[in-house]
C-alpha positions in Angstrom: 10.7 -192.6 -51.8 8.5 -191.5 -54.6 6.7 -193.2 -57.6 4.6 -191.7 -60.5 1.7 -193.6 -61.1 -1.6 -192.3 -63.3 -3.6 -194.9 -61.5 -6.2 -194.4 -58.6 -6.9 -195.8 -55.3 -9.6 -198.9 -55.0 -10.5 -201.1 -52.1 -11.3 -203.9 -54.0 -8.3 -205.6 -55.4 -8.3 -208.2 -58.4 -6.0 -211.0 -58.2 -3.0 -210.9 -60.5 -3.8 -207.6 -61.6 -2.5 -203.9 -60.5 -4.7 -202.4 -57.8 -6.7 -199.7 -59.5 -7.0 -196.2 -57.6 -10.7 -195.8 -56.9 -11.1 -195.0 -53.5 -14.7 -195.7 -51.6 -14.9 -193.2 -49.3 -16.8 -194.5 -45.7 -14.1 -191.2 -45.6 -11.1 -191.5 -48.1 -9.0 -192.6 -45.3 -11.0 -195.6 -44.5 -8.6 -196.8 -47.3 -6.0 -197.5 -44.4 -8.4 -199.0 -41.7 -9.5 -201.5 -44.2 -6.0 -202.6 -45.5 -5.2 -202.9 -41.7 -8.3 -205.1 -40.8 -7.6 -207.3 -43.6 -4.0 -207.9 -42.6 -3.6 -207.4 -39.1 -1.1 -210.3 -38.4 1.6 -208.3 -40.8 0.7 -204.7 -40.5 4.2 -203.5 -41.6 4.0 -205.5 -44.8 0.3 -204.5 -45.8 1.2 -200.9 -45.1 4.3 -201.1 -47.6 2.3 -203.0 -50.1 -0.5 -200.7 -50.1 1.9 -197.5 -50.4 3.7 -199.5 -53.2 0.4 -200.5 -54.9 -1.1 -196.8 -55.2 2.3 -195.2 -55.8 1.9 -193.0 -52.3 4.6 -190.7 -51.2 4.9 -190.2 -47.4 6.3 -186.8 -46.3 6.5 -186.0 -42.9 3.8 -188.4 -42.0 1.3 -187.2 -44.7 0.3 -189.5 -47.6 0.4 -188.2 -51.1 -1.3 -189.9 -54.0 -1.6 -188.8 -58.0 -4.3 -188.9 -59.8 -6.7 -190.6 -57.6 -10.6 -190.9 -57.7 -12.6 -190.4 -54.4 -15.9 -191.6 -53.7 -18.6 -191.3 -51.0 -21.6 -193.6 -50.7 -24.9 -193.6 -48.8 -26.1 -196.0 -46.2 -27.8 -197.3 -49.1 -24.6 -197.7 -51.1 -25.7 -195.1 -53.5 -23.0 -192.8 -54.5 -23.0 -189.4 -52.9 -20.1 -187.8 -54.7 -17.2 -188.7 -57.0 -14.1 -186.6 -57.4 -10.9 -187.1 -59.4 -8.1 -185.3 -58.5 -4.3 -184.3 -59.8 -3.0 -184.8 -56.3 -4.4 -185.9 -53.0 -2.7 -185.2 -49.6 -3.9 -187.0 -46.4 -3.1 -185.4 -43.3 -1.2 -187.3 -40.6 -4.2 -187.9 -38.3 -6.0 -188.9 -41.5 -9.0 -186.8 -41.0 -8.5 -184.5 -43.7 -8.0 -184.6 -47.4 -6.7 -181.8 -49.7 -7.1 -182.3 -53.3 -5.8 -180.5 -56.6 -7.3 -179.9 -60.0 -10.6 -181.4 -58.5 -13.4 -182.3 -61.4 -16.3 -184.8 -60.3 -19.7 -185.3 -59.9 -22.4 -184.6 -57.2 -25.3 -187.1 -56.7 -28.8 -187.0 -55.1 -30.5 -190.1 -54.6 -27.7 -191.9 -56.7 -28.1 -189.8 -59.6 -25.6 -187.0 -60.9 -27.3 -183.7 -60.4 -24.0 -181.3 -60.4 -20.9 -181.7 -62.1 -18.1 -179.6 -60.5 -14.6 -178.5 -60.7 -11.8 -176.2 -59.1 -8.5 -175.2 -58.5 -8.0 -176.9 -55.4 -10.1 -178.6 -52.4 -10.3 -180.5 -49.0 -12.8 -183.0 -48.2 -13.7 -183.0 -44.2 -15.5 -184.5 -41.7 -15.7 -188.1 -42.9 -16.6 -187.3 -46.5 -19.7 -185.0 -45.3 -18.3 -181.6 -46.2 -16.3 -181.0 -49.3 -14.6 -177.3 -49.9 -13.6 -176.2 -53.2 -11.5 -172.9 -54.2 -10.4 -171.1 -57.0 -12.5 -170.9 -60.4 -15.4 -172.8 -59.4 -17.6 -174.4 -62.0 -21.1 -176.3 -61.0 -23.5 -177.5 -63.6 -26.6 -178.9 -63.0 -27.0 -181.6 -65.3 -30.9 -181.7 -65.1 -31.6 -177.6 -65.9 -28.2 -176.5 -67.5 -27.7 -174.1 -64.7 -24.3 -173.2 -64.2 -22.7 -171.6 -61.2 -19.3 -169.7 -60.5 -17.0 -168.0 -58.1 -14.3 -168.5 -56.2 -15.2 -170.8 -53.1 -17.7 -173.4 -52.4 -18.7 -175.6 -50.2 -20.8 -179.1 -50.8 -23.1 -181.1 -47.9 -24.2 -183.9 -49.4 -26.9 -184.8 -46.8 -28.4 -181.2 -47.0 -28.3 -181.3 -50.9 -26.8 -177.8 -50.7 -24.1 -176.2 -52.7 -22.7 -173.1 -51.6 -20.9 -170.8 -53.5 -19.5 -167.6 -52.4 -17.3 -164.7 -53.7 -17.8 -163.5 -57.3 -21.0 -165.7 -57.8 -22.2 -165.8 -61.1 -25.2 -167.8 -61.9 -26.6 -168.3 -65.4 -29.3 -170.3 -67.0 -30.7 -169.9 -70.4 -33.5 -167.6 -69.0 -31.7 -165.5 -66.3 -28.6 -164.2 -65.2 -27.5 -163.5 -62.1 -24.6 -162.4 -59.8 -24.5 -161.8 -56.1 -21.9 -162.1 -53.0 -23.2 -165.6 -52.2 -25.6 -168.2 -53.2 -26.9 -171.5 -51.7 -28.3 -173.9 -54.1 -30.9 -176.1 -52.6 -30.4 -179.0 -55.6 -33.2 -181.1 -54.6 -36.0 -178.2 -54.8 -33.5 -176.7 -57.6 -34.1 -173.3 -56.0 -31.0 -170.6 -55.5 -30.9 -168.1 -52.7 -28.8 -165.3 -53.8 -27.5 -163.0 -50.9 -25.8 -159.3 -51.0 -25.8 -157.0 -53.8 -27.7 -159.2 -56.1 -28.1 -158.6 -59.8 -30.8 -160.7 -61.9 -31.1 -160.3 -65.9 -34.0 -161.8 -66.9 -34.3 -162.6 -70.6 -37.8 -163.1 -72.5 -39.3 -161.0 -70.2 -36.3 -158.6 -70.5 -36.0 -157.2 -66.9 -33.4 -156.5 -64.6 -33.7 -156.8 -61.0 -31.4 -155.5 -57.9 -32.0 -156.2 -54.3 -30.1 -157.6 -51.6 -31.8 -161.0 -51.2 -33.6 -163.2 -54.0 -34.9 -166.7 -54.4 -34.6 -168.1 -57.6 -37.0 -171.3 -58.6 -35.1 -172.5 -61.5 -37.4 -175.5 -62.5 -40.7 -173.4 -62.0 -39.0 -170.0 -63.7 -40.0 -167.9 -60.8 -38.1 -165.3 -58.8 -39.2 -164.3 -55.7 -37.5 -161.0 -53.8 -38.3 -160.5 -50.1 -36.4 -157.4 -49.8 -36.9 -154.2 -51.6 -36.1 -154.8 -54.9 -35.5 -152.7 -58.1 -36.7 -153.6 -61.7 -36.2 -152.1 -64.9 -38.2 -153.5 -68.3 -36.2 -152.8 -71.3 -37.3 -152.6 -74.9 -34.8 -153.1 -77.5 -31.7 -152.1 -74.6 -33.7 -149.1 -73.6 -35.5 -148.9 -70.5 -39.7 -148.6 -70.9 -40.6 -148.8 -67.0 -38.8 -148.9 -63.8 -40.5 -150.6 -60.4 -40.0 -150.6 -56.9 -41.1 -152.4 -54.3 -40.9 -154.4 -50.8 -41.9 -157.7 -52.1 -41.9 -159.0 -55.9 -42.4 -162.4 -57.9 -41.6 -162.6 -61.4 -43.4 -165.7 -63.6 -41.0 -166.0 -66.2 -43.6 -168.1 -67.8 -46.6 -165.9 -67.8 -44.6 -163.0 -67.8 -46.7 -161.4 -64.7 -44.7 -159.7 -62.0 -46.4 -159.7 -58.7 -45.4 -156.7 -56.5 -46.4 -155.7 -52.7 -46.1 -153.1 -50.4 -44.7 -149.8 -51.1 -45.1 -149.8 -54.7 -43.6 -147.0 -56.8 -43.7 -148.0 -60.6 -42.7 -145.1 -63.1 -43.5 -145.5 -66.9 -41.7 -143.4 -69.6 -44.3 -143.2 -72.1 -47.0 -142.4 -71.2 -44.7 -140.1 -68.2 -46.7 -141.5 -65.1 -45.7 -142.3 -61.6 -47.9 -144.8 -59.8 -47.8 -146.0 -56.1 -50.1 -148.5 -54.4 -49.4 -151.8 -52.1 -50.8 -154.1 -54.4 -50.4 -154.4 -58.0 -50.1 -157.2 -60.8 -47.8 -156.3 -63.6 -48.3 -158.1 -66.9 -45.5 -157.4 -69.3 -47.1 -159.0 -72.3 -49.9 -156.8 -72.1 -48.3 -153.9 -70.5 -51.4 -153.6 -67.8 -51.0 -152.4 -64.4 -53.8 -154.0 -61.8 -54.2 -152.7 -58.4 -56.9 -154.0 -55.7 -55.9 -151.6 -53.1 -55.5 -147.8 -53.1 -53.6 -146.3 -56.1 -52.2 -143.3 -57.1 -51.2 -141.9 -60.3 -49.5 -138.7 -61.2 -48.9 -137.5 -64.6 -45.5 -136.1 -64.4 -45.6 -133.5 -67.0 -49.4 -132.3 -66.8 -49.3 -132.3 -62.9 -52.6 -134.0 -62.6 -53.0 -136.4 -59.7 -55.8 -139.1 -59.8 -56.7 -141.3 -56.6 -58.9 -144.7 -56.4 -59.4 -147.2 -54.4 -58.4 -150.0 -57.1 -57.7 -149.5 -61.0 -56.2 -150.6 -63.9 -53.6 -149.1 -66.2 -53.1 -149.9 -69.6 -49.3 -148.8 -70.7 -49.9 -149.8 -74.2 -53.0 -148.2 -75.0 -52.0 -145.3 -72.5 -55.7 -145.7 -70.5 -56.5 -145.9 -67.1 -59.6 -147.1 -65.4 -60.1 -146.3 -62.0 -62.8 -147.6 -59.4 -64.4 -146.4 -55.9 -63.8 -143.1 -54.3 -62.1 -141.7 -57.4 -60.7 -138.2 -57.3 -58.9 -136.5 -59.8 -56.7 -133.0 -59.1 -55.1 -130.7 -61.8 -52.3 -129.2 -59.6 -51.6 -126.0 -61.7 -55.7 -124.9 -61.0 -56.7 -127.0 -58.2 -59.6 -128.1 -60.4 -60.9 -131.2 -58.7 -63.1 -134.2 -59.8 -64.7 -136.6 -57.5 -66.9 -139.8 -58.9 -67.3 -143.6 -58.5 -65.9 -144.7 -61.7 -63.5 -142.9 -64.1 -61.8 -143.4 -67.5 -58.9 -141.4 -68.1 -57.5 -141.5 -71.9 -54.0 -140.1 -70.9 -52.7 -138.7 -74.1 -55.7 -136.4 -74.8 -55.9 -136.1 -71.1 -60.0 -136.2 -71.5 -61.6 -138.1 -68.7 -65.2 -139.6 -68.3 -66.5 -139.6 -65.0 -69.7 -141.4 -64.0 -71.7 -141.9 -60.8 -72.1 -139.2 -57.9 -69.7 -136.7 -59.6 -68.5 -134.0 -58.0 -66.5 -131.3 -59.8 -65.1 -128.2 -58.1 -62.9 -125.2 -59.1 -60.9 -122.0 -57.8 -61.3 -119.8 -60.6 -63.9 -118.9 -61.1 -65.0 -120.9 -57.4 -68.0 -122.9 -58.1 -69.0 -126.7 -57.5 -71.1 -128.7 -59.8 -72.9 -132.2 -59.4 -74.5 -134.6 -61.4 -74.5 -138.2 -62.7 -71.4 -138.3 -65.3 -69.0 -135.7 -66.6 -66.4 -135.3 -69.5 -63.4 -133.1 -70.0 -59.8 -132.1 -69.0 -58.8 -130.9 -65.6 -56.0 -128.9 -66.5 -57.7 -126.6 -68.4 -61.1 -126.5 -66.3 -63.1 -127.6 -69.2 -64.9 -130.0 -67.4 -69.0 -130.5 -68.6 -71.1 -132.2 -65.8 -74.2 -133.7 -67.6 -77.4 -134.4 -66.2 -79.7 -137.8 -66.2 -83.0 -137.6 -68.4 -85.6 -135.5 -66.0 -83.0 -134.3 -63.6 -81.0 -131.2 -63.5 -77.1 -130.4 -63.1 -76.7 -128.6 -59.5 -74.0 -125.7 -59.8 -72.7 -123.7 -56.4 -71.4 -120.7 -57.1 -69.0 -119.5 -54.5 -68.9 -115.9 -54.1 
């Protein structure tokens, strides 16, 4: 006993007109309860009329509807979700609805926040859980973010969309992939879990990690697990960074790094390490307020200090507090309070309690300032007016 009908199910029946299929879910299955309560003295007749009006087919106790619209409202009668399905099958116990080719809208505070589509799905737990499967697409109408995957769940009361398996998330300024994503629609924040790759546009930066938070509205990306970043210019890697904790602000183009930082610059060829750094992608500077170590990979010169700033564009480093420079080839060493390092020329300008030491020939020299190059032992220590440079020759 089957009839084809493209209408949808509705609670509201208008006299003299065919019932329009629009199913108000207190769960969708309440359709039957309302029908029974409104005609308790003619139960069989009402059920038959309901099936006839909605073109339902009954197979082994399951009811099948064609081209129906299902809805759920909150306690204030505001829509929670609205889904159209090519076919809907209600199980015999009326606790589950299976839907084919669903498309619809997900609401927050009565306003559409997501438009979704999938190959199939299920509506469970009295409409409090929607499960979608196959070719999932969910688009946020506010910020243009698009989520795709193989499986998804919508929890209306939690304002939470979960997308699993082959997750891809995209928005004009960032694209990401992961095993799983949790989108908190009220915060407009995505939690990316497992084999995460995120590619930022302007600034051009790629991030790889196991766990990432993406605050879409604020354009902030936060990594609370060790993250590897690569910066590109004309599709060529210019810098690489690893850190235990990171935060990218796409608006300011500033990356904040914390704990076990390793920053590798291609030009100049530097390897920098610290536990705190601010990486300004626009100015191409790295600023650290904690002990920093800089290694020139070609000249084998190592500089350490309590804090410092490296300008990768101008190729200059300025270090302050407990500065120490060592030429690894000849073990020449320079100690000072402040130091400026011109990286291309390797020229060093040091000031404040300068001590210069070298091994061959062995001697120590002290003075207020110094200038020269460590790798060829051409450091000249200068005296202040009225004072002498002290040199100690070691036999």
